[in-house]
C-alpha positions as CSV (number, residue, x, y, z in Angstrom):
1,X,117.5,24.9,28.2
2,X,117.4,22.0,30.7
3,X,117.6,18.8,28.7
4,X,116.2,15.4,29.7
5,X,119.2,13.4,28.5
6,X,119.2,10.4,30.9
7,X,116.6,8.2,29.0
8,X,117.5,4.7,27.9
9,X,114.1,3.5,26.8
10,X,113.1,6.7,24.9
11,X,114.7,9.0,22.3
12,X,113.9,11.4,19.5
13,X,115.8,9.9,16.6
14,X,115.1,12.7,14.1
15,X,112.9,15.7,13.5
16,X,111.9,17.4,10.3
17,X,108.9,18.7,8.3
18,X,106.7,19.2,11.3
19,X,107.2,15.6,12.6
20,X,109.4,13.8,15.1
21,X,110.6,10.2,14.8
22,X,110.7,8.6,18.3
23,X,111.7,5.3,19.8
24,X,109.6,4.2,22.7
25,X,111.3,1.0,23.9
26,X,111.4,-1.1,20.8
27,X,108.5,0.8,19.1
28,X,109.1,3.6,16.5
29,X,106.4,6.3,16.3
30,X,106.1,9.4,14.1
31,X,104.2,12.2,15.7
32,X,103.5,15.9,14.6
33,X,105.1,18.7,16.5
34,X,104.5,22.4,15.7
35,X,107.9,23.4,16.9
36,X,109.6,21.6,14.1
37,X,109.5,24.3,11.4
38,X,112.6,23.1,9.5
39,X,112.4,20.7,6.6
40,X,115.8,18.9,6.5
41,X,116.2,15.7,4.5
42,X,114.8,12.6,6.2
43,X,117.8,10.5,5.4
44,X,117.7,8.3,8.6
45,X,116.4,4.9,7.5
46,X,114.3,4.6,10.7
47,X,111.7,6.9,9.1
48,X,110.8,4.0,6.8
49,X,110.7,1.5,9.7
50,X,108.1,3.3,11.8
51,X,105.4,1.1,13.5
52,X,102.8,3.9,13.4
53,X,102.3,7.5,12.4
54,X,99.8,10.1,13.7
55,X,98.1,12.0,10.8
56,X,96.4,15.2,11.6
57,X,93.0,15.8,10.0
58,X,92.1,19.0,8.2
59,X,88.8,19.0,10.1
60,X,90.7,18.8,13.4
61,X,92.1,16.0,15.5
62,X,93.6,13.1,13.6
63,X,94.2,9.3,13.7
64,X,97.0,6.8,13.9
65,X,98.1,5.1,10.7
66,X,99.5,1.8,11.8
67,X,102.1,0.0,9.9
68,X,103.8,-2.7,12.0
69,X,102.3,-1.9,15.4
70,X,101.7,-5.2,17.1
71,X,100.8,-4.1,20.6
72,X,98.4,-1.4,21.9
73,X,100.3,-0.8,25.1
74,X,103.8,-1.6,26.5
75,X,106.1,-0.5,29.3
76,X,109.2,1.7,29.3
77,X,111.5,2.6,32.2
78,X,113.2,5.7,33.5
79,X,115.7,5.0,36.2
80,X,113.6,3.2,38.9
81,X,110.2,4.1,37.5
82,X,108.1,2.1,35.0
83,X,105.4,3.6,32.8
84,X,102.8,2.1,30.6
85,X,102.6,3.9,27.2
86,X,99.9,3.6,24.6
87,X,99.1,5.7,21.5
88,X,95.9,7.7,22.3
89,X,93.4,9.4,20.0
90,X,95.0,12.8,20.6
91,X,98.5,11.9,19.4
92,X,99.8,11.5,22.9
93,X,101.2,8.3,24.5
94,X,100.5,8.9,28.1
95,X,103.9,10.3,28.9
96,X,105.9,13.5,28.4
97,X,109.5,12.3,28.4
98,X,110.9,15.9,28.7
99,X,109.5,16.1,32.2
100,X,112.1,13.6,33.4
101,X,114.4,16.6,33.9
102,X,111.8,17.9,36.4
103,X,111.3,14.5,38.0
104,X,115.0,14.4,38.8
105,X,114.9,17.9,40.3
106,X,111.9,17.3,42.4
107,X,113.4,14.1,43.7
108,X,116.6,15.9,44.6
109,X,114.8,18.7,46.5
110,X,112.7,16.2,48.4
111,X,115.6,14.0,49.4
112,X,117.6,17.0,50.4
113,X,114.9,18.6,52.5
114,X,115.7,16.6,55.7
115,X,112.1,16.5,56.7
116,X,108.7,15.1,55.7
117,X,107.3,16.7,52.5
118,X,103.7,16.8,51.4
119,X,103.3,17.4,47.6
120,X,100.2,18.5,45.7
121,X,100.3,17.5,42.1
122,X,97.6,19.3,40.0
123,X,96.7,18.3,36.4
124,X,98.7,15.2,37.3
125,X,98.0,13.2,34.2
126,X,99.5,9.7,34.3
127,X,101.7,10.4,37.3
128,X,105.3,10.9,36.2
129,X,105.9,13.6,38.9
130,X,103.7,11.8,41.4
131,X,105.8,8.7,41.1
132,X,109.1,10.6,41.3
133,X,108.1,12.4,44.4
134,X,106.7,9.3,46.1
135,X,109.8,7.3,45.3
136,X,111.9,10.2,46.9
137,X,109.9,9.8,50.1
138,X,107.1,12.4,49.8
139,X,103.5,12.1,50.6
140,X,101.6,13.0,47.4
141,X,98.1,14.2,46.6
142,X,97.6,13.4,42.9
143,X,94.7,15.4,41.3
144,X,93.3,15.1,37.8
145,X,89.8,15.6,36.4
146,X,90.0,12.6,34.1
147,X,89.2,9.3,35.8
148,X,91.0,7.3,33.1
149,X,94.2,9.3,33.6
150,X,94.1,8.7,37.4
151,X,93.6,5.0,36.9
152,X,96.5,5.0,34.4
153,X,98.7,6.8,37.0
154,X,97.8,4.2,39.7
155,X,98.8,1.4,37.3
156,X,102.1,3.2,36.7
157,X,102.6,3.3,40.5
158,X,101.9,-0.4,40.7
159,X,104.3,-1.2,37.8
160,X,107.0,0.9,39.6
161,X,106.6,-0.9,42.9
162,X,105.1,2.2,44.6
163,X,101.5,1.0,45.1
164,X,101.9,1.1,48.9
165,X,103.4,4.6,49.0
166,X,101.3,7.4,50.7
167,X,99.6,8.8,47.6
168,X,96.0,10.1,47.5
169,X,94.4,9.5,44.1
170,X,91.8,12.3,43.5
171,X,89.5,12.6,40.5
172,X,88.3,16.2,40.6
173,X,88.4,19.6,39.0
174,X,91.8,21.0,40.2
175,X,90.6,24.5,41.0
176,X,87.6,23.3,42.9
177,X,89.7,20.8,44.8
178,X,92.2,23.6,45.8
179,X,89.3,25.8,47.0
180,X,88.1,23.0,49.2
181,X,91.6,22.3,50.6
182,X,91.9,25.9,51.6
183,X,88.6,25.7,53.5
184,X,89.7,22.5,55.1
185,X,92.9,24.0,56.2
186,X,95.1,21.4,54.4
187,X,98.6,22.6,53.5
188,X,101.4,21.3,51.3
189,X,105.1,21.8,51.2
190,X,105.3,21.7,47.4
191,X,102.9,22.3,44.5
192,X,103.4,21.0,41.0
193,X,101.1,22.4,38.3
194,X,101.0,21.1,34.7
195,X,97.8,22.7,33.3
196,X,96.6,22.2,29.7
197,X,96.9,25.0,27.2
198,X,93.3,24.7,26.2
199,X,90.3,22.7,27.3
200,X,86.7,22.8,28.6
201,X,85.5,22.6,32.1
202,X,82.8,20.3,33.5
203,X,80.1,22.9,32.7
204,X,81.4,23.4,29.1
205,X,83.3,26.6,30.0
206,X,86.4,27.3,27.9
207,X,89.8,27.1,29.6
208,X,92.6,29.1,28.1
209,X,95.8,28.9,30.1
210,X,96.9,32.5,29.4
211,X,93.7,33.8,30.8
212,X,93.3,31.5,33.8
213,X,96.8,30.7,35.0
214,X,97.4,33.8,37.2
215,X,94.3,33.3,39.2
216,X,95.0,29.6,39.6
217,X,98.6,30.1,40.7
218,X,97.6,32.9,43.1
219,X,94.9,30.5,44.6
220,X,97.4,27.7,45.0
221,X,99.7,29.9,47.1
222,X,97.0,29.6,49.8
223,X,97.6,25.9,50.2
224,X,101.3,26.2,50.8
225,X,102.7,25.5,54.2
226,X,104.6,28.1,56.3
227,X,107.9,26.7,55.0
228,X,107.3,25.6,51.4
229,X,110.0,23.6,49.6
230,X,109.1,24.4,46.0
231,X,106.4,25.4,43.6
232,X,106.7,24.3,39.9
233,X,104.6,25.5,37.0
234,X,104.8,23.9,33.6
235,X,103.6,25.3,30.3
236,X,103.5,24.1,26.7
237,X,101.8,27.3,25.5
238,X,103.9,29.4,23.1
239,X,102.2,32.5,24.6
240,X,103.7,31.8,28.0
241,X,107.5,31.9,27.6
242,X,109.8,31.1,30.5
243,X,110.3,34.8,31.3
244,X,106.6,35.4,31.6
245,X,106.2,32.3,33.9
246,X,109.1,33.5,36.1
247,X,107.4,36.9,36.5
248,X,104.1,35.2,37.3
249,X,105.6,33.2,40.1
250,X,107.5,36.3,41.4
251,X,104.2,38.3,41.8
252,X,102.4,35.4,43.4
253,X,104.5,32.9,45.4
254,X,107.4,35.3,45.5
255,X,105.4,37.9,47.3
256,X,104.4,35.5,50.1
257,X,107.6,33.6,50.6
258,X,111.3,34.3,50.4
259,X,113.2,32.1,47.9
260,X,114.7,31.7,44.5
261,X,112.7,31.9,41.3
262,X,113.9,30.7,38.0
263,X,112.5,29.6,34.7
264,X,113.8,27.9,31.6
265,X,112.9,25.9,28.5
266,X,113.0,22.1,28.8
267,X,113.7,19.8,25.9
268,X,114.9,16.5,24.5
269,X,118.1,15.7,22.5
270,X,117.6,14.7,18.9
271,X,120.0,11.9,17.9
272,X,120.4,12.8,14.2
273,X,120.6,16.6,14.7
274,X,124.3,16.9,15.3
275,X,123.9,18.0,18.9
276,X,120.7,20.0,18.9
277,X,117.7,19.6,21.3
278,X,114.0,20.0,20.6
279,X,112.2,22.6,22.9
280,X,109.3,20.9,24.6
281,X,107.8,23.7,26.8
282,X,109.0,25.6,29.9
283,X,109.1,25.2,33.6
284,X,109.1,28.0,36.2
285,X,110.3,27.1,39.7
286,X,110.2,28.7,43.2
287,X,112.4,27.1,45.8
288,X,113.4,28.0,49.3
């Protein structure tokens, strides 16, 4: 497992009984996590000091139960990047901290390329990977179907001092955008994909990652340049373990280009666990 262990403004303090206790800057939140199947004693006193807790509803969804939460949004930093976080209606906060291990990797690959790099970031959410790539010197095309998420990402870029970097902010369906880029002849040296596990398209069609991901990855190979730097695929779906994603990149990107393909779980350290880390999904990577 690759562990995002360089955070200062974020940490998982403890995890038990299907919940994780997190520190986001100076705010303590309790959020559910299906991976936490153990029920160890919640002896850490910070459990009782939480500012808010997300409670799932038996009817689906859920809501935040606020205790001492005095602000609706605030900023945290990761190295040179600044992110605005805010509890949303779907338990999320606008940031996936485990992805920092990938931000560092992308930055390293871009800085070490010795050439200009164009990155296509699909399902780009609030822009963690976009900001990391832009800060490393890449030109980035940031694509997400949700206008609110793209606006949030632009605000994160402004907070990080990256507002003047060469980033295209696109609100569009990712698959349709890639199809148009193929027709237009636009090519990219790197592709980052962080698709949702489940959702609905603009016409109400159901999206299931396991059923759609092969076709989408295969499509995206057509926007890669003749000398691609990397292709990254993230998954939070339990039905897509790292080994399956590695195979998937091998029979798509790997058939078109020579390079190294690997995949692994990514995770976050848990302070009170005695040295264990919480798995938070997987990333498969092709690199030249």
